[in-house]
C-alpha positions in Angstrom: 0.0 0.0 0.0 1.7 3.2 -1.1 2.3 6.0 1.5 4.8 8.1 -0.5 5.2 9.3 -4.0 6.5 6.8 -6.5 10.3 6.6 -7.0 11.9 8.6 -9.7 10.6 7.6 -13.1 12.4 6.3 -16.1 13.0 8.8 -18.9 9.8 9.3 -21.0 9.4 7.3 -24.2 7.7 8.5 -27.3 6.8 5.8 -29.8 4.2 6.2 -32.6 1.2 4.0 -32.0 0.2 2.3 -35.3 -2.6 0.0 -34.0 -6.3 0.6 -33.9 -8.0 2.0 -30.8 -9.4 -0.7 -28.5 -8.4 -4.3 -29.3 -6.1 -6.5 -27.2 -4.2 -3.5 -25.9 -7.4 -2.2 -24.3 -7.9 -5.5 -22.6 -4.3 -5.6 -21.5 -4.5 -2.1 -20.1 -7.7 -3.0 -18.2 -6.1 -6.0 -16.6 -3.1 -3.9 -15.6 -5.5 -1.3 -14.0 -7.2 -4.0 -11.9 -3.9 -5.6 -10.9 -2.4 -2.3 -10.0 -5.1 -1.7 -7.5 -5.0 -5.3 -6.2 -8.6 -5.9 -7.2 -8.4 -8.5 -10.0 -11.2 -10.7 -8.7 -13.2 -8.0 -7.0 -12.8 -5.7 -10.0 -13.8 -8.3 -12.5 -16.9 -9.2 -10.6 -17.8 -5.5 -10.2 -17.4 -4.8 -13.9 -20.1 -7.3 -14.7 -22.6 -5.0 -12.9 -21.4 -1.9 -14.7 -24.0 -0.1 -16.8 -26.5 -3.0 -16.3 -30.2 -2.6 -15.5 -29.7 -4.0 -12.0 -26.2 -2.6 -11.5 -24.5 0.7 -11.2 -23.8 3.5 -13.6 -20.1 3.7 -14.5 -18.5 6.6 -12.6 -16.8 7.6 -15.9 -18.5 9.2 -18.8 -22.2 10.0 -19.6 -22.5 7.9 -22.7 -25.8 6.0 -22.7 -26.2 2.3 -21.9 -27.3 -0.5 -24.2 -29.1 -2.1 -21.2 -29.3 -5.8 -21.4 -27.4 -5.8 -24.7 -24.3 -7.4 -23.3 -22.6 -8.4 -20.0 -19.7 -6.3 -21.0 -21.1 -2.7 -21.1 -17.8 -1.0 -20.1 -14.7 0.3 -21.8 -11.0 0.5 -20.9 -11.4 3.8 -19.2 -14.5 2.6 -17.4 -12.4 -0.2 -16.0 -9.8 2.3 -14.8 -12.6 4.3 -13.1 -14.0 1.2 -11.4 -10.5 0.0 -10.4 -9.7 3.5 -9.0 -12.9 3.4 -6.8 -12.7 -0.3 -5.9 -9.0 -0.1 -5.0 -7.7 -2.0 -2.0 -5.6 1.1 -0.9 -6.8 3.3 1.9 -5.9 6.8 3.1 -6.6 6.8 6.8 -5.5 8.9 9.8 -2.1 7.4 9.9 -1.4 8.5 6.4 -2.2 12.2 7.2 -0.2 11.9 10.5 2.9 10.9 8.4 2.5 13.6 5.7 2.0 17.3 6.4 0.1 19.3 3.8 3.2 21.2 2.7 4.8 17.9 1.7 1.7 16.5 0.0 1.5 19.7 -2.1 4.7 18.7 -3.8 3.3 15.4 -5.0 1.9 15.2 -8.5 -1.8 14.5 -9.1 -1.2 10.9 -10.0 0.6 10.2 -6.8 -2.1 11.8 -4.7 -4.9 9.8 -6.3 -2.8 6.6 -6.2 -2.9 6.6 -2.3 -6.4 5.1 -2.3 -9.8 5.7 -0.7 -10.4 8.2 2.1 -11.8 6.5 5.2 -12.9 9.0 7.7 -13.7 12.8 8.1 -10.6 14.9 8.5 -10.1 18.5 9.7 -7.1 20.7 8.9 -4.9 21.7 11.9 -2.8 24.7 11.2 -0.5 24.1 14.1 0.8 20.8 12.8 0.0 21.4 9.1 -1.8 18.1 9.0 -5.3 16.8 8.6 -6.6 15.2 11.9 -9.6 12.9 12.4 -12.9 14.6 13.3 -16.3 13.0 14.0 -19.2 13.6 11.7 -21.3 15.5 14.2 -18.4 17.8 15.0 -17.7 18.3 11.3 -21.3 19.3 10.5 -21.4 21.6 13.6 -18.2 23.3 12.4 -19.6 23.9 8.9 -23.0 25.1 10.2 -21.3 27.5 12.6 -19.3 29.0 9.7 -22.3 29.3 7.5 -24.6 30.8 10.1 -21.9 33.4 11.1 -21.9 34.9 7.6 -23.3 38.4 7.1 -25.2 37.1 4.0 -25.9 33.6 2.6 -24.4 34.9 -0.6 -21.0 34.8 1.1 -21.0 31.0 0.7 -20.3 29.1 -2.5 -21.7 25.6 -3.1 -20.0 23.8 -6.0 -21.2 20.5 -7.6 -19.4 17.8 -9.5 -21.1 16.1 -12.4 -20.9 12.7 -10.7 -23.4 13.7 -8.0 -26.6 11.6 -8.2 -30.1 13.1 -8.9 -31.2 12.5 -5.4 -28.1 14.1 -3.8 -28.2 17.1 -6.3 -31.9 17.7 -5.6 -31.4 17.7 -1.8 -28.3 19.9 -2.2 -29.9 22.6 -4.2 -32.9 22.5 -1.8 -30.6 23.0 1.1 -28.6 25.8 -0.6 -31.8 27.7 -1.5 -33.3 27.2 2.0 -30.1 28.6 3.3 -30.8 31.6 1.1 -28.6 31.7 -2.0 -28.4 30.6 -5.6 -24.6 30.3 -5.5 -24.6 26.9 -7.2 -21.7 26.8 -9.6 -21.0 23.5 -11.2 -18.8 21.7 -13.7 -21.2 22.6 -16.5 -19.9 26.2 -16.1 -16.6 24.9 -17.3 -17.6 22.5 -20.1 -21.0 22.4 -21.9 -22.6 25.7 -20.7 -22.4 27.0 -24.3 -24.4 24.0 -25.5 -27.2 24.8 -23.0 -27.3 28.5 -23.9 -27.1 28.0 -27.7 -29.7 25.2 -27.9 -32.0 26.7 -25.3 -32.2 29.9 -27.4 -32.5 28.1 -30.7 -34.8 25.1 -30.0 -36.1 25.7 -26.5 -34.1 23.0 -24.8 -30.4 23.0 -23.8 -30.1 19.3 -24.3 -29.3 17.2 -27.3 -32.3 15.6 -29.0 -30.9 12.3 -30.2 -31.0 8.8 -28.6 -28.9 5.7 -29.2 -31.5 4.4 -31.6 -31.0 7.4 -33.8 -27.4 6.3 -34.5 -28.9 3.2 -36.1 -30.9 5.3 -38.6 -28.5 8.1 -39.3 -27.5 8.7 -43.0 -24.4 10.5 -41.8 -22.7 11.4 -38.5 -20.6 14.5 -38.2 -18.2 14.7 -35.2 -16.7 18.0 -34.2 -14.0 18.7 -31.6 -14.3 15.4 -29.9 -12.0 12.4 -29.1 -14.3 9.5 -28.3 -11.5 7.0 -28.2 -10.3 8.4 -24.9 -13.1 10.5 -23.5 -16.1 8.2 -24.0 -14.9 5.0 -25.7 -18.3 3.3 -25.7 -19.3 5.8 -28.4 -16.9 3.9 -30.7 -19.2 0.9 -30.6 -22.0 3.0 -32.1 -19.7 4.6 -34.6 -18.3 1.2 -35.6 -21.8 -0.2 -36.2 -22.7 2.9 -38.3 -19.5 2.6 -40.3 -20.0 -1.1 -41.0 -23.5 -0.4 -42.4 -22.0 2.2 -44.8 -22.9 5.4 -42.9 -20.4 8.2 -43.6 -18.7 9.5 -40.5 -17.1 12.9 -41.0 -14.6 14.0 -38.3 -13.3 17.5 -37.7 -10.4 17.6 -35.2 -7.1 19.5 -35.3 -5.3 16.4 -34.1 -5.3 13.0 -35.8 -6.9 10.9 -33.1 -6.6 7.1 -33.3 -10.2 6.4 -32.0 -11.6 8.4 -34.9 -9.5 6.6 -37.4 -9.8 2.8 -36.7 -11.3 0.8 -33.9 -11.0 -2.9 -32.9 -14.0 -3.9 -30.7 -12.6 -6.1 -27.9 -16.0 -8.0 -27.8 -15.7 -9.1 -31.4 -13.3 -12.1 -31.8 -12.3 -11.3 -35.3 -11.2 -7.8 -34.4 -9.6 -8.9 -31.1 -7.4 -11.1 -33.2 -6.2 -8.3 -35.4 -9.1 -7.0 -37.5 -10.5 -3.5 -37.2 -13.1 -1.1 -38.6 -12.4 2.2 -40.2 -14.4 4.9 -38.3 -14.1 8.2 -40.1 -14.8 8.1 -43.8 -13.7 11.7 -44.0 -11.2 13.3 -41.6 -10.6 17.0 -41.7 -8.1 18.9 -39.5 -9.2 22.5 -39.1 -7.1 25.1 -37.3 -7.8 25.5 -33.6 -10.9 27.7 -33.3 -11.9 27.2 -36.9 -15.1 25.3 -36.4 -17.4 28.3 -36.7 -16.0 28.8 -40.2 -16.3 25.1 -41.0 -20.0 25.1 -40.1 -20.6 28.3 -41.9 -18.8 27.0 -45.0 -20.9 23.8 -45.1 -24.1 25.8 -44.5 -23.1 28.2 -47.3 -22.9 25.3 -49.8 -26.3 24.0 -48.6 -27.9 27.5 -49.2 -26.2 28.3 -52.5 -27.1 24.9 -53.9 -30.7 25.3 -52.7 -30.4 22.0 -50.8 -32.6 23.2 -48.0 -35.9 21.7 -46.8 -38.4 24.5 -47.6 -41.4 22.8 -46.0 -39.6 22.3 -42.7 -38.2 25.8 -42.8 -41.6 27.4 -43.5 -43.5 25.4 -40.9 -41.1 25.2 -38.0 -38.5 28.0 -38.2 -37.9 31.7 -38.2 -35.0 33.8 -39.4 -34.1 31.8 -42.5 -33.9 34.7 -44.9 -31.4 36.7 -42.8 -29.2 33.6 -42.4 -29.3 32.8 -46.1 -28.3 36.4 -47.0 -25.5 36.3 -44.4 -24.1 33.0 -45.8 -24.2 34.2 -49.4 -22.3 37.3 -48.5 -19.4 35.6 -46.7 -16.3 35.2 -48.9 -14.7 31.8 -49.5 -11.2 33.3 -49.0 -12.3 34.3 -45.5 -13.8 30.9 -44.7 -10.6 29.2 -45.8 -8.4 31.5 -43.7 -10.5 31.1 -40.6 -11.2 27.4 -40.9 -7.7 26.3 -42.1 -9.5 24.1 -44.7 -9.7 24.6 -48.4 -12.9 25.4 -50.3 -12.7 21.9 -51.9 -12.6 20.3 -48.4 -15.5 22.2 -47.1 -17.5 21.5 -50.3 -16.7 17.8 -50.0 -18.0 17.8 -46.4 -21.1 19.6 -47.6 -21.7 17.0 -50.3 -21.8 14.3 -47.6 -24.3 16.4 -45.6 -26.5 17.1 -48.6 -26.6 13.5 -49.7 -27.7 12.2 -46.2 -31.4 11.8 -45.6 -30.8 12.2 -41.8 -27.8 13.5 -40.0 -26.5 13.7 -36.5 -24.1 16.4 -35.4 -22.0 15.5 -32.4 -19.6 17.8 -30.5 -17.5 17.9 -27.4 -15.4 20.3 -25.4 -13.3 21.0 -28.5 -16.2 23.2 -29.4 -17.4 24.6 -26.1 -14.1 26.1 -24.7 -13.6 28.9 -27.1 -14.6 32.6 -26.9 -17.2 32.1 -29.7 -18.5 28.7 -28.6 -22.2 29.8 -28.5 -22.0 31.2 -32.0 -20.3 28.0 -33.3 -23.0 25.7 -31.8 -25.8 27.9 -33.1 -24.2 27.7 -36.6 -24.1 23.9 -36.3 -27.7 24.0 -35.3 -28.4 26.3 -38.3 -26.9 23.6 -40.4 -29.3 21.0 -39.0 -32.3 23.2 -39.4 -31.6 24.1 -43.0 -32.3 20.5 -44.0 -34.9 19.6 -41.3 -32.5 17.4 -39.4 -34.3 17.4 -36.1 -37.5 15.6 -35.1 -36.9 12.7 -37.4 -35.2 9.3 -36.9 -31.5 9.4 -37.3 -31.1 13.2 -37.0 -30.4 15.9 -34.5 -27.9 17.6 -32.2 -25.8 15.5 -29.9 -23.6 17.4 -27.4 -21.6 14.6 -25.7 -21.1 15.5 -22.1 -18.4 14.1 -19.8 -19.3 13.4 -16.1 -21.8 10.6 -15.6 -24.6 12.9 -14.3 -23.6 16.4 -15.2 -26.8 16.7 -17.3 -28.9 15.3 -14.5 -27.6 17.7 -11.9 -28.7 20.6 -14.0 -32.1 19.0 -14.5 -32.4 18.7 -10.7 -31.8 22.5 -10.3 -28.1 22.8 -9.9 -27.8 26.1 -11.6 -26.8 29.6 -10.6 -29.5 31.0 -12.8 -32.6 29.1 -11.6 -35.8 28.6 -13.6 -38.5 30.7 -11.9 -41.0 27.9 -12.4 -38.8 25.4 -10.5 -38.4 28.0 -7.7 -42.1 28.4 -7.4 -42.7 24.6 -7.2 -39.8 24.2 -4.8 -41.1 26.8 -2.4 -44.6 25.4 -2.6 -43.5 21.8 -2.0 -41.2 22.6 0.9 -42.8 25.7 2.5 -40.2 28.4 2.1 -39.4 31.3 -0.2 -36.5 30.5 -2.5 -34.1 33.4 -3.3 -34.6 34.9 -6.8 -31.4 36.7 -7.6 -28.9 34.9 -9.9 -26.0 33.3 -8.0 -22.3 32.9 -8.9 -21.1 30.7 -11.7 -17.6 29.1 -11.4 -15.7 32.1 -12.7 -17.8 34.4 -10.5 -17.2 32.2 -7.5 -13.4 32.4 -7.9 -13.6 36.1 -8.3 -15.8 36.5 -5.2 -13.4 34.4 -3.1 -10.4 36.3 -4.4 -12.1 39.6 -3.6 -13.3 38.5 -0.1 -17.0 38.6 -1.1 -17.3 34.8 -0.4 -15.5 33.2 2.5 -17.0 29.7 2.7 -16.5 27.2 -0.1 -18.3 23.8 -0.1 -17.7 21.3 -2.9 -19.9 18.3 -3.5 -17.3 16.2 -5.3 -14.8 17.2 -8.0 -11.4 18.7 -7.9 -12.0 22.4 -8.0 -8.4 23.6 -7.6 -7.2 21.4 -10.5 -10.2 21.8 -12.9 -10.4 25.6 -13.0 -8.5 28.1 -15.1 -5.9 30.6 -13.9 -4.5 28.3 -11.3 -2.6 31.1 -9.4 -5.7 33.2 -8.9 -7.9 30.2 -8.1 -5.5 28.8 -5.5 -5.1 32.3 -3.9 -8.9 32.6 -3.8 -9.4 29.3 -2.1 -6.7 30.1 0.4 -8.4 33.3 1.3 -11.5 31.5 2.5 -12.3 31.1 6.1 -13.5 27.5 5.4 -13.2 25.1 2.5 -15.0 21.7 2.6 -14.7 18.9 0.1 -16.9 15.8 -0.2 -14.7 13.2 -1.9 -13.7 9.6 -2.3 -10.0 10.1 -2.8 -7.3 12.6 -2.0 -6.8 15.3 -4.6 -5.2 18.7 -5.2 -8.1 20.7 -3.8 -7.6 19.2 -0.3 -4.1 20.8 -0.3 -5.2 24.2 -1.5 -7.4 25.1 1.4 -8.9 27.9 3.5 -7.8 28.8 7.0 -10.1 26.0 8.2 -10.7 23.0 6.0 -12.6 19.7 6.1 -12.5 16.5 4.0 -15.8 14.5 4.1 -15.4 11.0 2.6 -18.4 9.6 0.8 -19.6 6.3 -0.7 -18.6 5.6 -4.3 -20.9 4.7 -7.1 -19.8 1.0 -6.9 -20.6 0.6 -3.2 -23.7 -0.6 -1.3 -25.6 2.3 0.2 -27.6 1.1 3.3 -30.0 3.6 5.0 -32.7 3.0 7.6 -35.0 1.7 4.9 -32.5 -0.8 3.6 -30.2 -0.8 0.6 -30.7 2.2 -1.7 -30.3 3.0 -5.4 -29.8 6.5 -6.8 -30.6 7.7 -10.3 -28.6 9.4 -13.0 -29.4 11.0 -16.4 -27.0 10.4 -19.3 -26.1 12.6 -22.3 -29.3 11.5 -24.2 -31.8 12.2 -21.4 -32.2 8.6 -20.3 -32.8 8.4 -16.5 -32.0 5.1 -14.8 -31.2 3.5 -11.4 -27.7 2.9 -10.1 -27.1 0.5 -7.2 -23.6 -0.4 -5.9 -22.7 -3.9 -5.1 -19.4 -3.7 -3.1 -19.0 -3.2 0.6 -18.1 0.4 1.5 -14.3 1.1 1.7 -14.8 2.1 5.3 -17.6 2.0 7.9 -17.2 5.7 8.5 -18.4 6.7 5.0 -21.7 8.5 4.4 -23.7 8.7 1.2 -23.9 12.1 -0.5 -27.7 12.4 0.3 -26.9 11.6 3.9 -24.2 14.2 4.0 -26.5 16.9 2.6 -29.3 15.9 5.0 -27.1 16.0 8.1 -25.5 19.3 7.1 -29.0 20.8 6.5 -30.2 19.7 9.9 -27.2 21.2 11.5 -27.4 24.5 9.6 -31.2 25.0 9.4 -32.7 24.0 12.7 -36.0 25.7 11.8 -36.4 24.1 8.4 -39.7 22.4 7.7 -38.0 19.8 5.5 -37.8 16.4 7.1 -34.1 15.9 6.0 -33.2 12.7 7.9 -36.6 11.1 7.1 -36.1 11.7 3.3 -32.7 9.9 3.2 -34.1 6.9 5.1 -35.6 5.8 1.8 -34.6 7.5 -1.5 -38.0 6.8 -2.9 -39.1 9.7 -0.6 -36.6 12.0 -2.3 -37.9 10.9 -5.7 -41.5 11.6 -4.7 -40.5 15.2 -4.0 -38.6 15.4 -7.3 -41.7 14.3 -9.1 -43.6 17.2 -7.5 -41.1 19.8 -8.5 -39.2 18.8 -11.7 -40.8 18.6 -15.1 -40.8 15.2 -16.7 -40.5 13.1 -13.5 -44.1 12.3 -12.9 -44.5 8.9 -11.4 -40.7 8.8 -11.0 -40.4 5.8 -8.8 -42.5 3.5 -11.0 -41.0 4.6 -14.3 -37.4 4.4 -13.2 -37.8 0.8 -12.1 -38.6 -0.3 -15.6 -35.3 -2.0 -16.8 -33.3 0.7 -18.5 -35.3 3.5 -17.0 -37.1 6.1 -19.0 -36.4 8.9 -21.5 -37.1 12.5 -20.6 -39.3 14.0 -23.2 -37.4 16.4 -25.6 -39.9 18.8 -27.3 -37.8 19.1 -30.5 -38.1 15.4 -31.1 -41.8 16.1 -31.6 -41.2 19.3 -33.6 -42.2 21.4 -30.6 -40.0 24.4 -29.9 -40.8 26.1 -26.6 -39.1 29.4 -27.7 -40.6 32.8 -27.6 -41.8 32.4 -31.2 -42.9 28.8 -30.8 -40.4 27.9 -33.6 -36.8 27.0 -34.0 -34.7 30.0 -34.8 -31.9 30.5 -37.3 -29.2 32.7 -35.7 -26.9 34.9 -37.7 -23.3 35.3 -36.5 -20.4 37.1 -38.3 -17.5 35.0 -39.3 -15.1 37.4 -37.5 -16.5 39.3 -34.5 -14.6 42.6 -33.9 -17.1 43.9 -31.4 -15.2 42.6 -28.4 -11.8 43.7 -29.7 -12.0 47.3 -28.7 -9.3 48.5 -26.3 -10.1 47.6 -22.8 -12.7 45.0 -23.7 -11.3 42.4 -21.3 -10.7 39.0 -22.8 -11.7 40.2 -26.2 -8.9 42.8 -26.2 -6.5 40.1 -25.0 -7.6 37.8 -27.8 -6.8 40.5 -30.4 -3.4 41.1 -28.9 -2.7 37.4 -28.8 -3.5 36.8 -32.4 -0.6 39.0 -33.5 1.8 36.4 -34.8 4.9 38.3 -33.6 3.6 38.2 -30.0 1.9 34.7 -29.8 2.4 32.8 -33.0 0.6 29.6 -31.8 -2.8 28.6 -30.5 -2.7 25.8 -27.9 -5.6 23.4 -27.1 -5.8 21.4 -23.9 -6.7 17.8 -23.9 -6.8 14.6 -21.8 -4.3 11.8 -22.0 -5.6 8.3 -22.4 -4.7 7.5 -18.8 -6.9 10.3 -17.5 -10.5 11.2 -16.8 -11.0 14.9 -16.3 -8.6 15.8 -13.5 -8.2 12.1 -12.3 -4.9 10.9 -13.6 -4.9 7.0 -13.7 -1.3 6.8 -15.1 1.4 8.6 -17.0 0.9 7.0 -20.4 -1.0 8.2 -23.5 -1.0 5.1 -25.5 -2.8 6.3 -28.6 -0.5 9.3 -29.0 2.6 7.2 -28.3 3.7 9.0 -25.1 4.8 7.0 -22.1 5.9 8.2 -18.6 5.3 11.9 -19.1 2.5 14.4 -18.8 4.3 17.7 -19.4 4.1 17.3 -23.2 3.6 19.8 -26.0 2.4 18.3 -29.3 3.5 20.4 -32.3 3.7 20.3 -36.1 7.1 19.1 -37.3 7.5 21.9 -39.8 6.8 24.5 -37.1 9.6 22.9 -34.9 12.0 23.1 -37.8 11.1 26.7 -38.5 11.8 27.5 -34.8 15.1 25.6 -34.9 13.7 23.2 -32.3 13.6 19.4 -32.4 11.3 16.6 -31.2 12.3 15.7 -27.7 13.5 19.1 -26.6 12.1 20.8 -23.5 10.3 24.1 -23.8 8.5 26.7 -21.7 5.1 27.7 -22.9 4.0 31.3 -22.4 0.5 32.6 -23.0 0.1 36.3 -23.8 -3.1 38.2 -22.7 -4.3 41.8 -22.2 -3.2 41.5 -18.5 0.2 40.1 -19.0 1.9 36.7 -19.6 1.7 33.3 -17.9 4.3 30.6 -18.2 4.4 26.8 -17.6 7.8 25.2 -17.8 9.7 22.1 -18.9 7.3 20.6 -21.5 8.5 17.8 -23.8 8.1 18.6 -27.5 6.5 15.8 -29.5 6.1 16.1 -33.3 2.5 15.3 -34.1 0.0 15.4 -36.9 -1.6 18.8 -36.1 -2.0 21.9 -38.4 0.8 24.4 -38.5 0.4 27.1 -35.9 -1.4 24.8 -33.5 -0.2 23.1 -30.3 -1.8 20.7 -27.8 -1.0 19.9 -24.2 -2.6 18.1 -21.3 -4.7 19.7 -18.6 -4.6 20.5 -15.7 -0.9 21.1 -16.3 -1.7 23.9 -18.7 -4.6 25.5 -16.8 -2.3 28.2 -15.4 -2.1 29.7 -18.9 -5.8 30.7 -19.1 -6.9 33.9 -17.3 -10.2 34.0 -15.4 -11.6 36.7 -17.8 -10.9 34.8 -21.0 -14.1 32.8 -21.5 -16.9 32.0 -23.9 -19.2 34.9 -24.7 -22.3 34.7 -22.5 -21.5 31.1 -21.4 -18.3 31.9 -19.5 -16.6 28.6 -20.0 -12.8 29.1 -20.0 -11.1 29.3 -23.4 -8.9 26.3 -22.6 -9.2 25.1 -26.2 -7.8 28.3 -27.8 -4.8 29.7 -25.9 -2.5 32.1 -27.7 1.1 31.1 -26.8 4.7 31.2 -27.8 7.5 28.7 -27.1 11.0 29.1 -25.8 13.6 26.5 -25.0 13.3 25.6 -21.3 15.2 28.2 -19.3 15.9 30.4 -22.3 15.8 34.2 -21.5 14.1 35.2 -24.8 11.1 33.7 -26.6 11.6 31.9 -29.9 10.9 33.6 -33.2 7.6 33.2 -35.0 7.5 30.2 -37.3 7.6 30.9 -41.0 
């Protein structure tokens, strides 16, 4: 059982990977993950219950389940997530006694996570710089005292991770609003907020409209800014099936990603033995940030060739004439410059789209973490509406979300800008007056803590200190708090970047049995395609001291709100009681307990699937956006002004996008390898075009410092290994969270405020060099 960082590592190795995604290597990596956590038998048994109707929802991604389709409804990264949670390793009081916080802060994220499961509540002791054991009652009393001492409820921030169940999320937002604030930032603020805003305005719902069955009927599937091979590998099964029946799959991604090229399904014997399926029939590599121009170029071809669906447009939409005029006026030279693709390439993609009777457009965070993300998504939606590709089998928008219940948490009311109807129902059901003023999103919460306007930070899961941008400011903001509290299963960076007082509250994991007074309980989750289903763990808890997330919320609420009329402890005795309350408050959850017990659960009705658009006009809207928006580039315009400065090639000649390694899920680092990109034993990596390296006089294998240039100054991360890679000239890629320090708080998506982590203007210099390198030719 590890109780110290691993010994010095061997030198990193970079070896091009020429095999398909998946296959025998995925099985080998899965076995190594189980062996590494000493849970070979336990882990294998646990995996048979993963994503099954009577089992638990994988704590990894939010891709939907083919319930009952197979006993093996998990992927390689799902195995890593399960092994990580079911690990035999424990972080108990003796571990914290041996390691002061100052020492732990020097460990890397992989070493911290590798120590194992947290076993009991811990409280920070400044005198010894260590976490010491504390009882649950004392912990809740300490938090309640800090909350009730605030001059205003708005001085507290309540963050939520996307792995929190529906039941926990509903109770959590209820408690926060009874306490008196809407300060409910969540991980959506950092990932798919642009999808919710763009789609909500355009079709009346911020969710995607497709289901898994639509993938069986699609005539074409377009994938934008997404790497399913690493981020949600079970999607490759659907893409493989579509490809094998002849459905064109058109990928747009600056990097060549193995999972979008070829895939060997480990469940198919012929492919396990060496066969594979080509995934993308067409693979285009736009420049970083060029997706708006890509969507606009394809839409321009559709309009100019009169390949629209006039009946659908006349009956169900508004704004078509303005969009068509805008598309006709945009120049091809400008589209080519902004997209990084040629007119011939864009017209080729358009031909596939026009020839398809039904098309799905998928996208991930490669689309949502840019300044103009909302405009880009609305242009993708324009593209769908032009040919009526919504409300028919095999067609529609498909934003692919990450955390396994990030969509469900928002449905349950985790939102700093609450729906007035939900507030009305919440107040009526629980006998209180909910606050109406908008709360703080993630960026606003960091600013408020930095400025002293918020002094208590409570996180329901997640790794806030590692997930957020502008690490220096975020860490300073957390350290300025009077109290920081983290509900967690494992040790992470956020526990070491703490307030003057700090608590760690260990909770049950998704794989574990949750026994309350009414017996064993199941929670519910909502996947990326609006399916709601039960999740019940099957392993004994890692410690007898763990509480479930609903129980933690209930006990905290009782301690903080002694005059509350909500029967908190009674509700968590049987989670059916929580679901009954959800059914009274949240649209679409009528008869919740009965419907969720149907194997596979139920689908939340999406109006657009029925050609209903709950917008102000009652129709879907075409939205016009300029190809290049100069409105935010006036002097002093915050991030917009910084963007303008950064795009001067003499100052910041490159744009860098952040990404995950294949041994990573969000901020959880399972290992130090990135098999599909050929990197082993290193995370401080910078992928670059070989011609750019030659123009800089640099070579593959050198170490560089990366400096971002903004309106407020420069930020640098040091000692990154250069790796020549198939990526467009002028573009770079590196892993997060190592590159999060490069993004300032005020560089975020227009209106959605997601950090611009996929479009960072940077320059390179040899590690330790006093002067930056020259611009590439």
